[in-house]
MITITOR-139072 format. One record per residue (C-alpha): x, y, z; residue number from 1. Coordinates in Angstrom, 1 decimal, always signed. Layout:
<atoms>
      x      y      z  nr
      X      Y      Z NUM
...
</atoms>
This chain:
<atoms>
      x      y      z  nr
 -111.1  -33.8  -88.0   1
 -109.6  -30.6  -89.3   2
 -112.4  -28.4  -90.7   3
 -115.3  -28.1  -88.3   4
 -117.7  -25.7  -90.0   5
 -118.2  -23.1  -92.7   6
 -120.5  -20.1  -92.7   7
 -121.3  -17.7  -95.5   8
 -120.9  -14.1  -94.5   9
 -124.1  -12.5  -95.7  10
 -123.4   -8.9  -95.2  11
 -123.7   -7.0  -98.5  12
 -123.5  -10.1 -100.7  13
 -123.0   -9.3 -104.4  14
 -126.0  -10.0 -106.6  15
 -124.2  -11.8 -109.4  16
 -123.1  -15.5 -109.7  17
 -122.4  -17.5 -107.6  18
 -124.2  -15.5 -104.9  19
 -127.4  -15.5 -107.1  20
 -127.8  -19.2 -106.5  21
 -130.5  -20.0 -103.9  22
 -127.9  -22.0 -101.9  23
 -126.0  -18.9 -101.0  24
 -128.9  -16.8  -99.7  25
 -127.9  -18.3  -96.3  26
 -125.5  -21.1  -95.5  27
 -123.9  -22.7  -92.5  28
 -122.5  -26.2  -92.5  29
 -121.1  -28.4  -89.7  30
 -118.5  -31.1  -90.4  31
 -118.7  -33.7  -87.6  32
 -117.3  -36.8  -89.4  33
 -114.2  -37.5  -91.4  34
 -116.1  -38.0  -94.6  35
 -118.8  -35.6  -95.9  36
 -120.7  -36.0  -99.2  37
 -122.3  -33.1 -101.0  38
 -125.2  -34.6 -103.1  39
 -127.9  -33.0 -105.3  40
 -128.9  -32.3 -108.8  41
 -126.7  -30.6 -111.4  42
 -127.0  -26.8 -110.8  43
 -127.7  -27.2 -107.1  44
 -124.4  -25.5 -106.2  45
 -122.5  -28.3 -104.6  46
 -119.5  -28.1 -106.9  47
 -119.5  -24.3 -106.8  48
 -119.4  -24.5 -103.0  49
 -116.5  -27.0 -103.1  50
 -114.6  -24.7 -105.4  51
 -115.2  -21.7 -103.1  52
 -114.1  -23.9 -100.2  53
 -110.9  -24.8 -102.0  54
 -110.2  -21.1 -102.6  55
 -110.9  -20.3  -98.9  56
 -108.6  -23.0  -97.6  57
 -105.8  -22.3 -100.0  58
 -105.3  -25.9 -100.8  59
 -103.3  -26.7 -104.0  60
 -105.2  -27.9 -107.1  61
 -104.0  -31.3 -108.5  62
 -103.6  -31.2 -112.3  63
 -105.2  -27.8 -113.0  64
 -104.0  -24.3 -112.8  65
 -103.6  -22.9 -109.2  66
 -107.0  -21.8 -108.1  67
 -105.7  -18.3 -107.4  68
 -104.6  -17.9 -111.0  69
 -107.2  -19.9 -112.9  70
 -109.5  -17.4 -114.7  71
 -112.3  -20.0 -114.9  72
 -112.4  -20.1 -111.1  73
 -112.8  -16.3 -110.5  74
 -116.2  -17.0 -109.1  75
 -114.7  -19.5 -106.6  76
 -112.3  -16.8 -105.4  77
 -115.1  -14.4 -104.9  78
 -117.1  -16.9 -103.0  79
 -114.1  -18.0 -100.9  80
 -113.7  -14.4  -99.7  81
 -117.1  -14.6  -98.1  82
 -116.7  -18.0  -96.4  83
 -115.8  -18.1  -92.7  84
 -114.1  -21.3  -91.7  85
 -113.7  -22.8  -88.2  86
 -110.9  -25.3  -87.6  87
 -110.2  -27.9  -85.0  88
 -106.7  -28.2  -86.4  89
 -105.8  -26.3  -89.5  90
 -103.8  -28.2  -92.0  91
 -101.8  -27.3  -95.1  92
 -101.8  -30.9  -96.2  93
 -104.3  -32.0  -98.8  94
 -105.5  -30.9 -102.2  95
 -108.5  -30.0 -104.4  96
 -109.2  -32.3 -107.3  97
 -111.8  -32.1 -110.0  98
 -112.4  -35.0 -112.4  99
 -111.4  -32.9 -115.4 100
 -108.2  -31.8 -113.7 101
 -107.1  -35.4 -113.4 102
 -107.0  -35.8 -117.2 103
 -105.0  -32.6 -117.5 104
 -102.6  -33.9 -114.9 105
 -102.0  -37.1 -116.8 106
 -101.3  -35.2 -120.1 107
  -98.9  -32.8 -118.3 108
  -97.0  -35.6 -116.6 109
  -96.5  -37.4 -119.8 110
  -95.3  -34.2 -121.5 111
  -92.9  -33.4 -118.7 112
  -91.3  -36.9 -118.9 113
  -90.9  -36.4 -122.7 114
  -89.4  -33.0 -122.2 115
  -86.9  -34.3 -119.7 116
  -85.8  -37.1 -122.0 117
  -85.4  -34.5 -124.8 118
  -83.2  -32.4 -122.6 119
  -81.0  -35.4 -121.8 120
  -80.7  -36.2 -125.5 121
  -79.8  -32.5 -126.2 122
  -77.1  -32.5 -123.6 123
  -75.7  -35.7 -125.0 124
  -75.2  -33.9 -128.4 125
  -74.0  -30.5 -127.1 126
  -72.0  -31.2 -123.9 127
  -69.1  -33.4 -122.9 128
  -67.1  -34.4 -119.8 129
  -68.3  -33.3 -116.4 130
  -70.8  -30.8 -117.7 131
  -72.6  -33.6 -119.7 132
  -72.6  -35.9 -116.7 133
  -74.1  -33.3 -114.4 134
  -76.7  -31.9 -116.8 135
  -77.8  -35.2 -118.2 136
  -77.9  -36.7 -114.7 137
  -80.2  -34.0 -113.4 138
  -82.7  -34.4 -116.3 139
  -82.8  -38.2 -116.2 140
  -82.9  -38.1 -112.4 141
  -86.0  -35.9 -112.4 142
  -87.6  -38.1 -115.1 143
  -86.9  -41.2 -113.1 144
  -88.3  -39.7 -109.9 145
  -91.6  -39.0 -111.8 146
  -91.7  -42.5 -113.1 147
  -91.0  -44.0 -109.7 148
  -93.9  -42.0 -108.2 149
  -96.5  -42.1 -110.9 150
  -95.4  -44.9 -113.3 151
  -94.0  -44.8 -116.8 152
  -97.1  -43.5 -118.5 153
 -100.4  -42.8 -116.7 154
 -102.1  -42.8 -120.1 155
 -101.0  -46.4 -120.7 156
 -103.4  -47.5 -117.8 157
 -107.2  -47.2 -117.9 158
 -108.5  -43.9 -116.6 159
 -109.7  -45.7 -113.4 160
 -106.3  -47.3 -112.8 161
 -104.5  -44.0 -113.4 162
 -106.8  -42.1 -111.1 163
 -106.3  -44.6 -108.3 164
 -102.5  -44.5 -108.7 165
 -102.6  -40.7 -108.6 166
 -104.7  -40.7 -105.5 167
 -102.5  -43.2 -103.8 168
  -99.3  -41.2 -104.5 169
 -100.6  -37.8 -103.6 170
 -102.7  -38.5 -100.5 171
 -100.8  -38.2  -97.2 172
 -102.0  -38.7  -93.6 173
 -103.5  -35.8  -91.7 174
 -104.7  -33.9  -94.8 175
 -107.9  -32.2  -96.0 176
 -109.1  -33.4  -99.4 177
 -111.8  -31.7 -101.5 178
 -112.9  -34.0 -104.4 179
 -115.4  -33.1 -107.1 180
 -117.1  -36.1 -108.6 181
 -114.1  -38.5 -108.2 182
 -116.3  -41.4 -109.5 183
 -116.1  -40.0 -113.1 184
 -113.2  -42.1 -114.3 185
 -114.0  -45.1 -112.0 186
 -116.0  -48.2 -112.9 187
 -118.2  -49.6 -110.1 188
 -115.5  -52.1 -109.1 189
 -112.9  -49.3 -109.0 190
 -115.2  -47.2 -106.9 191
 -115.2  -50.0 -104.3 192
 -111.4  -49.9 -104.4 193
 -111.5  -46.1 -103.9 194
 -113.7  -46.7 -100.8 195
 -111.1  -49.0  -99.4 196
 -108.4  -46.3  -99.9 197
 -110.7  -43.8  -98.3 198
 -111.1  -45.9  -95.3 199
 -107.4  -46.3  -94.9 200
 -106.7  -42.6  -95.1 201
 -109.5  -41.8  -92.6 202
 -107.7  -44.2  -90.2 203
 -104.7  -41.9  -90.7 204
 -106.6  -38.8  -89.6 205
 -107.5  -37.4  -93.1 206
 -110.7  -35.6  -93.8 207
 -112.6  -35.7  -97.1 208
 -115.4  -33.5  -98.5 209
 -116.7  -35.0 -101.7 210
 -119.3  -33.8 -104.2 211
 -120.7  -36.9 -105.9 212
 -123.6  -38.5 -107.8 213
 -122.5  -42.0 -107.0 214
 -124.6  -44.2 -104.7 215
 -121.6  -46.5 -104.3 216
 -119.4  -43.7 -102.8 217
 -122.3  -42.4 -100.7 218
 -122.5  -45.8  -98.9 219
 -119.2  -45.2  -97.1 220
 -119.8  -46.2  -93.5 221
 -120.6  -43.4  -91.0 222
 -120.3  -40.6  -93.6 223
 -122.3  -37.4  -93.4 224
 -124.5  -36.9  -96.5 225
 -125.6  -33.3  -97.1 226
 -128.5  -32.9  -99.6 227
 -128.3  -29.7 -101.6 228
 -131.8  -29.7 -103.0 229
 -134.3  -28.7 -101.9 230
 -132.9  -25.8  -99.9 231
 -131.7  -25.3  -97.3 232
 -129.0  -27.9  -97.2 233
 -129.8  -30.7  -94.8 234
 -128.3  -34.0  -93.6 235
 -130.1  -37.1  -94.9 236
 -129.8  -40.8  -94.4 237
 -128.4  -42.9  -97.2 238
 -131.7  -44.6  -97.9 239
 -133.4  -41.2  -98.3 240
 -131.0  -39.9 -101.0 241
 -132.9  -39.5 -104.3 242
 -129.9  -40.8 -106.3 243
 -130.0  -44.0 -104.3 244
 -133.7  -44.5 -104.5 245
 -133.8  -43.8 -108.3 246
 -130.9  -46.2 -109.0 247
 -132.4  -49.0 -106.9 248
 -135.8  -48.5 -108.6 249
 -134.2  -48.6 -112.1 250
 -132.2  -51.7 -111.4 251
 -135.2  -53.5 -110.0 252
 -137.3  -52.7 -113.0 253
 -135.5  -51.1 -116.0 254
 -138.5  -51.6 -118.3 255
 -140.7  -49.4 -116.2 256
 -138.4  -46.4 -117.0 257
 -137.3  -47.3 -120.5 258
 -140.8  -47.7 -121.9 259
 -141.2  -44.0 -121.7 260
 -138.3  -43.3 -124.1 261
</atoms>
């Protein structure tokens, strides 16, 4: 375990978003297990809190603009300034990943590989001798390093396969990982694969805080599930999560729900 708790400093809170959300009238959370899930309806504040936590921890953002520079996350920086974190063992390992940032990362990676190949072709046309060997070798070496780590083309795989490959290559032992709806690109089968990866990294002393709507992910053994609505946030059992109950009821009798369409 790395992060033990967070507390919202409530002295002179601003009145504007995100502090206007009911979630942030008063908030204290304890993290007692390696995997914690934030669950709740859209608009409950779980993703907003995760963004603020990312700002407070200073973890890098995978695929997106750095959280300290992203103008769309100004609210997260404001919130992060009011969060007080308690650590068992502070770590700089880890990252913050939103589902939409994954797609940005895949596009940027492909563009970088193309740019490095274009640089190598340009050097071939404009340089000679030792200068050509050195410049071209650097460009192609960087391109090959990216291919070795992430593959020739993430876009050539399914979104689920690409996400899992990114996750496998970026996660290291002993890290803190903040994931916002990682199930978005994953089929049910790929979600089970993701749970297997999660189990492996927990065994290597990593901690995960995950905002999700997926009953499959929530089933991870011995995870803490924090329900964000109704307020205040409270720990709930898997069987008591509304997402789980609704999904089970729908699968048991789809016609009961669909006849009202």
